[in-house]
C-alpha positions as CSV (number, residue, x, y, z in Angstrom):
1,X,-107.4,-2.1,290.1
2,X,-107.4,1.6,291.0
3,X,-110.4,2.9,293.0
4,X,-111.9,6.1,291.9
5,X,-114.4,8.6,293.4
6,X,-117.9,7.4,294.1
7,X,-120.3,8.0,291.2
8,X,-123.7,9.5,292.0
9,X,-126.4,10.0,289.3
10,X,-128.9,12.7,289.6
11,X,-132.5,11.7,288.9
12,X,-132.6,14.1,285.9
13,X,-129.5,12.5,284.4
14,X,-130.9,9.0,284.8
15,X,-134.2,10.1,283.2
16,X,-132.4,11.8,280.4
17,X,-130.2,8.8,279.7
18,X,-133.2,6.4,279.8
19,X,-135.2,8.6,277.4
20,X,-132.2,8.8,275.0
21,X,-131.6,5.1,275.0
22,X,-135.3,4.4,274.5
23,X,-135.6,6.7,271.6
24,X,-132.4,5.4,269.9
25,X,-133.4,1.7,270.5
26,X,-136.6,2.2,268.5
27,X,-134.5,2.4,265.4
28,X,-131.3,0.6,266.5
29,X,-131.0,-1.4,269.7
30,X,-127.3,-1.9,269.0
31,X,-126.7,1.8,268.7
32,X,-128.5,2.4,272.0
33,X,-126.2,-0.2,273.6
34,X,-123.1,1.4,272.1
35,X,-124.1,4.8,273.5
36,X,-124.8,3.3,277.0
37,X,-121.5,1.5,277.1
38,X,-119.6,4.6,275.9
39,X,-121.2,6.8,278.5
40,X,-120.6,4.3,281.3
41,X,-116.9,3.9,280.2
42,X,-116.3,7.6,280.3
43,X,-118.0,8.0,283.6
44,X,-115.7,5.4,285.0
45,X,-112.7,7.3,283.5
46,X,-114.0,10.5,285.2
47,X,-114.2,8.6,288.5
48,X,-110.5,7.6,288.2
49,X,-109.3,11.0,286.9
50,X,-112.0,13.7,287.4
51,X,-109.9,16.4,285.6
52,X,-109.5,14.2,282.5
53,X,-112.4,16.1,280.7
54,X,-112.6,19.9,280.2
55,X,-114.5,22.3,282.4
56,X,-118.2,22.8,281.4
57,X,-118.3,26.0,279.4
58,X,-122.1,26.3,280.0
59,X,-121.8,26.4,283.8
60,X,-121.9,29.9,285.1
61,X,-119.0,30.9,287.4
62,X,-117.4,27.5,286.9
63,X,-114.2,27.2,289.0
64,X,-113.3,23.9,287.3
65,X,-115.4,21.5,289.4
66,X,-118.1,21.3,286.7
67,X,-116.9,19.2,283.8
68,X,-118.3,17.5,280.7
69,X,-117.6,15.0,278.0
70,X,-119.3,13.9,274.7
71,X,-120.1,10.4,273.6
72,X,-121.7,9.9,270.2
73,X,-123.2,13.4,270.2
74,X,-124.5,13.2,273.7
75,X,-123.0,15.6,276.2
76,X,-122.6,14.5,279.8
77,X,-122.1,17.1,282.5
78,X,-120.8,16.3,286.0
79,X,-119.7,17.9,289.2
80,X,-116.5,17.0,291.0
81,X,-116.5,17.2,294.8
82,X,-114.1,15.9,297.4
83,X,-115.6,12.4,297.6
84,X,-117.7,11.9,294.6
85,X,-118.6,12.6,290.9
86,X,-122.2,13.6,290.5
87,X,-123.6,13.1,287.0
88,X,-125.9,16.1,286.5
89,X,-127.4,15.9,283.0
90,X,-127.2,14.3,279.6
91,X,-128.4,15.9,276.4
92,X,-127.9,15.7,272.6
93,X,-125.4,18.2,271.4
94,X,-128.0,19.7,269.0
95,X,-130.3,20.6,271.9
96,X,-130.1,24.2,273.1
97,X,-127.7,24.3,276.0
98,X,-129.0,25.7,279.3
99,X,-126.7,27.5,281.6
100,X,-126.9,26.4,285.1
């Protein structure tokens, strides 16, 4: 099995993921699980191939090291560095994006 870059979650991203899963699970625990598995699978894919997903268009002055992907209408932003992938934030696509 191929080894990818180390994954590091920011406290904000973990909090945002937990809140999204809690909210979804109130109506559908199975959908919350599907979202969680989907996000974790794509994070794993990013670890193996960080450039797999497009540059984050909301990152100001992005030189390509800030990237993002979407899973079931949740957008995950991450930063690629030499040794790691840092998951920065998770938000629903209908939330107003904030440039960072």
